[in-house]
C-alpha positions in Angstrom: 23.1 -11.9 -10.0 23.8 -8.3 -11.6 27.0 -7.0 -10.6 26.5 -4.2 -8.3 29.3 -2.3 -10.0 27.0 -1.6 -12.8 24.9 1.0 -10.7 27.2 3.8 -10.9 25.7 4.5 -14.1 22.8 6.5 -12.9 25.0 9.1 -11.6 26.0 11.9 -13.9 29.6 13.4 -13.5 30.2 16.8 -15.0 33.9 17.4 -15.8 35.1 20.7 -14.6 38.4 22.4 -15.6 40.4 24.5 -13.4 43.5 26.6 -14.3 45.5 29.6 -13.6 44.5 33.2 -14.5 45.7 34.2 -17.8 46.4 32.6 -21.4 50.0 31.7 -20.8 49.4 30.2 -17.1 47.2 28.1 -18.9 49.0 26.4 -21.5 51.5 26.0 -18.8 49.4 24.5 -16.2 48.0 20.8 -16.5 44.4 21.0 -16.2 42.6 19.5 -13.1 39.3 17.6 -14.0 37.2 17.2 -11.2 33.9 15.1 -11.7 31.2 16.2 -9.7 27.9 13.6 -9.0 24.7 15.3 -9.7 21.8 13.5 -8.8 18.5 14.1 -10.7 15.0 13.6 -9.7 11.4 13.4 -11.3 8.9 14.1 -8.9 5.2 14.2 -9.0 3.0 16.1 -6.6 -0.8 15.2 -6.4 -3.6 16.2 -4.0 -5.7 13.4 -2.2 -7.8 12.8 -5.1 -4.8 12.0 -7.3 -5.0 15.6 -9.4 -1.8 17.1 -10.4 -0.2 20.3 -8.7 1.3 22.7 -10.6 2.7 26.3 -10.0 5.1 25.1 -7.0 8.5 26.7 -6.4 12.2 25.3 -5.4 11.6 26.7 -2.3 8.5 24.7 -1.7 10.4 21.4 -1.9 13.0 19.9 0.7 15.4 17.2 -0.3 17.2 15.0 2.2 19.8 12.4 1.5 20.6 10.2 4.0 19.3 12.7 6.7 21.4 15.3 5.1 19.7 18.6 3.9 20.5 19.1 -0.1 20.7 22.2 -1.9 18.5 22.5 -5.0 20.8 22.8 -8.2 18.3 23.1 -11.0 14.6 22.7 -11.2 11.9 22.5 -13.9 7.9 22.0 -14.0 6.3 20.2 -16.4 7.4 21.7 -20.0 8.9 24.6 -18.9 12.3 25.0 -19.3 15.1 23.9 -16.6 16.3 26.6 -14.6 19.7 26.6 -12.6 19.6 27.7 -8.9 21.6 29.2 -6.4 21.1 28.1 -2.6 17.8 26.9 -4.0 16.4 30.0 -5.4 16.3 30.7 -9.3 19.4 32.8 -10.2 17.8 34.7 -13.0 15.0 34.4 -15.5 17.4 32.8 -18.2 16.4 29.1 -18.9 19.1 26.7 -18.1 18.1 24.5 -20.7 16.1 25.1 -24.0 12.4 24.6 -23.3 9.3 23.8 -25.4 5.8 24.0 -26.0 3.0 22.5 -23.8 1.1 21.0 -26.8 2.7 18.9 -29.8 1.4 18.4 -33.3 -1.6 17.2 -33.7 -3.0 18.1 -30.3 -0.7 15.6 -28.6 0.7 16.4 -25.1 4.2 17.6 -25.2 6.8 16.4 -22.9 9.9 18.5 -22.9 13.1 17.0 -23.0 11.9 13.3 -21.9 13.2 10.0 -23.4 10.7 7.3 -23.4 11.5 3.4 -23.8 8.6 1.3 -24.7 9.2 -2.4 -23.8 6.6 -4.6 -25.5 5.7 -8.1 -24.1 5.6 -9.9 -27.5 6.0 -13.5 -25.2 3.2 -16.3 -25.8 1.3 -14.4 -23.1 0.3 -11.9 -25.9 -1.7 -14.1 -28.0 -5.0 -12.9 -27.0 -5.7 -9.4 -27.9 -2.2 -8.9 -29.4 -3.4 -6.6 -32.1 -5.4 -4.6 -29.6 -2.1 -4.0 -27.6 -0.7 -2.6 -30.5 -3.2 -0.1 -31.2 -2.7 1.1 -27.7 0.9 1.4 -27.9 0.6 3.2 -31.4 -2.0 5.6 -29.9 0.4 6.2 -27.2 3.6 7.0 -29.3 1.4 9.3 -31.6 0.0 11.3 -28.5 3.8 11.8 -27.3 4.7 14.2 -30.4 7.1 16.8 -28.9 8.7 14.3 -26.7 12.4 14.7 -27.3 13.1 10.7 -28.3 11.1 7.5 -28.2 12.5 3.6 -28.6 10.4 0.7 -29.0 11.8 -2.5 -27.6 9.9 -6.0 -27.6 10.7 -9.1 -25.7 10.1 -12.6 -25.4 12.8 -14.9 -24.3 15.2 -12.3 -25.6 15.0 -8.4 -26.0 14.7 -7.0 -29.6 15.4 -3.6 -30.2 12.9 -2.9 -32.7 13.5 0.9 -32.9 16.4 2.8 -31.3 15.8 6.0 -29.3 14.7 8.4 -31.9 12.7 11.4 -32.7 11.2 10.0 -35.8 7.7 8.8 -34.5 7.0 7.0 -37.9 9.9 5.1 -37.6 8.7 3.8 -34.0 5.2 3.2 -35.2 6.4 1.0 -38.0 8.3 -1.0 -35.6 5.0 -1.6 -33.7 3.4 -3.0 -36.7 6.3 -5.5 -37.2 6.4 -6.8 -34.0 5.2 -10.8 -33.8 4.1 -13.0 -30.7 6.8 -15.2 -29.6 7.6 -17.7 -26.8 8.3 -17.4 -23.1 8.9 -14.3 -21.5 12.2 -13.0 -19.7 10.5 -9.3 -18.8 13.6 -9.0 -15.9 16.5 -9.6 -18.1 14.9 -7.7 -21.0 14.2 -4.6 -18.4 17.8 -4.4 -17.0 18.9 -4.3 -20.9 16.6 -1.5 -21.2 17.6 0.2 -18.1 21.4 0.0 -18.8 20.5 1.9 -22.3 18.9 4.6 -20.4 21.5 4.9 -17.8 23.8 7.5 -19.6 20.9 9.8 -20.6 20.5 13.0 -18.5 17.2 14.5 -17.8 13.9 12.9 -17.7 13.7 9.1 -18.9 11.1 6.6 -18.4 10.6 2.9 -19.4 6.9 2.0 -20.0 6.5 -1.7 -20.0 3.6 -3.2 -21.3 3.3 -7.0 -20.0 0.6 -9.2 -20.1 1.9 -11.9 -17.7 4.4 -13.0 -15.3 8.4 -13.7 -16.0 9.2 -17.6 -16.7 12.3 -17.2 -18.2 14.6 -14.5 -16.6 17.8 -15.4 -14.6 17.7 -11.8 -13.2 16.0 -10.9 -9.7 13.6 -8.1 -10.2 15.1 -6.6 -7.0 18.4 -5.8 -8.9 16.3 -4.4 -12.0 14.5 -2.1 -9.4 17.9 -0.8 -7.7 19.7 -0.4 -11.0 16.5 1.5 -12.3 16.5 3.7 -8.9 20.2 4.6 -9.2 20.2 5.5 -12.5 16.9 7.8 -12.2 15.0 5.8 -14.5 11.4 5.7 -13.7 9.2 2.5 -14.7 5.4 2.5 -15.4 3.9 -1.1 -15.7 1.1 -1.7 -17.9 -0.3 -5.3 -17.5 -3.7 -7.1 -17.6 -5.9 -9.5 -15.3 -3.6 -12.5 -16.4 -0.7 -11.2 -14.9 -2.8 -9.8 -11.9 -4.0 -13.3 -11.2 -0.5 -14.2 -10.4 0.3 -12.3 -6.9 3.7 -12.4 -6.8 3.9 -11.1 -10.2 1.4 -8.2 -9.0 3.5 -7.5 -5.8 6.5 -7.1 -8.1 5.1 -5.0 -10.5 4.0 -2.6 -8.1 7.0 -2.5 -5.5 9.4 -1.8 -8.7 7.2 0.9 -10.2 6.7 2.5 -6.6 10.6 2.4 -6.1 11.4 4.3 -8.9 8.6 6.9 -9.0 6.6 5.6 -11.3 2.9 3.6 -11.6 1.5 -0.2 -12.1 -1.5 -0.4 -13.8 -3.8 -3.7 -14.2 -5.9 -3.4 -17.2 -9.6 -5.2 -17.5 -9.4 -4.9 -21.3 -7.8 -2.8 -24.2 -9.9 0.3 -23.5 -8.7 0.1 -19.9 -4.7 -0.3 -21.8 -5.3 2.9 -23.7 -6.4 4.8 -20.7 -3.3 3.4 -18.8 -1.1 4.8 -21.6 -3.1 8.2 -21.5 -2.3 8.0 -17.6 1.5 7.7 -18.2 1.5 10.7 -20.6 -0.2 13.0 -18.1 2.0 11.7 -15.6 5.3 12.6 -17.3 4.1 16.1 -18.5 3.3 16.9 -15.0 6.6 15.9 -13.3 8.9 18.2 -11.7 12.6 17.7 -12.3 15.1 18.7 -9.3 18.8 18.2 -9.1 21.4 18.4 -6.4 24.9 17.7 -5.9 25.3 15.8 -2.8 26.6 17.2 0.5 29.7 15.3 1.9 28.5 11.9 2.8 30.6 9.1 4.0 28.0 6.4 3.2 29.3 4.6 0.0 26.5 2.1 -0.2 22.9 2.7 -0.6 21.9 6.6 -0.1 18.2 7.1 1.0 16.5 10.2 -0.8 13.4 12.0 0.9 11.8 14.8 -0.9 9.2 16.7 1.3 6.8 19.9 0.9 7.3 22.7 3.3 4.5 25.0 4.6 0.8 24.5 4.2 1.5 22.1 1.2 3.2 19.5 3.1 -0.1 18.7 4.8 -2.0 18.4 1.5 -0.2 17.1 -1.1 1.4 13.7 -1.8 4.7 13.4 -3.2 6.2 10.3 -5.6 9.4 10.2 -6.7 12.0 7.4 -6.1 13.5 6.3 -2.9 17.4 6.5 -3.1 20.2 5.2 -5.2 23.4 3.2 -4.7 27.0 5.3 -4.7 29.9 3.3 -6.2 33.0 5.4 -6.9 36.4 4.3 -7.7 39.6 6.8 -7.7 42.1 6.9 -10.5 44.9 9.0 -11.7 46.0 9.1 -15.2 48.9 11.3 -15.8 48.3 14.7 -14.3 44.6 14.0 -14.5 42.7 13.3 -11.5 39.3 11.8 -11.8 36.6 10.0 -9.7 34.3 7.7 -11.5 
């Protein structure tokens, strides 16, 4: 069983220094460091036909945590720069973080600021169609030119970090071609380790899992993996095949895990469907809204439920997909004259 204390990794603490006015006073006074929790959300908005909706503004969204209204602190649409907000409204026209173009080199779709981990099933379930799966993953990586960084992990009984998070696409592509099929599949063990690697990262981050069958070797329950992913703001996309879909338990787990984190599960009939699934994920990542907020005072120190809604006419026409909550675990400590919450 995974220790719940790991779940604090998804909460991003921003140290703020507070001192007296004047240089002399600052030199004499000990700084006070206050860690403020910033909760980050990736939100997809679609119409009833599944088409992505663009052009929404911060004031179109209402965020609730345990029923408590929250004020949006930053806002980003698709590939646009992140903007700082005051009381949920853009403070000025200056970006909070550097942006990027909407199209990458070679015509690939650009997902600004995103960090993507690809987790490739290289267990013995993958013997049929292994080369086709490699081709689909390679095409997906090529299409992500302009994404901040990409990592390639593979798994059978153990996790292999084939290519660590890097902007070098060539390095990741070489890693794809060097993968070989192995033995039993410990998907949930490997996915947990991947989520832990993604946890300290800020901004949009996603794990794209390609699995050709059920898990038959993990010690970690999928519920713990899903909870850690939710608490760290990590989206999980699952691409699987009919072989996994023939296992009702695996199908339900894949769908439940991806939905809880704001992602999707795809079950492909053949290698062409696999490529289409990867293309759909790329499209999804490029159309996400990124919102963040500093939680209002809340006595709940356990699982906190997040609800994101639209206001006005949009509330009736559009559908929202995002993670459903997170677990907050805090410990108080005092070191010297520095107070901290971690």
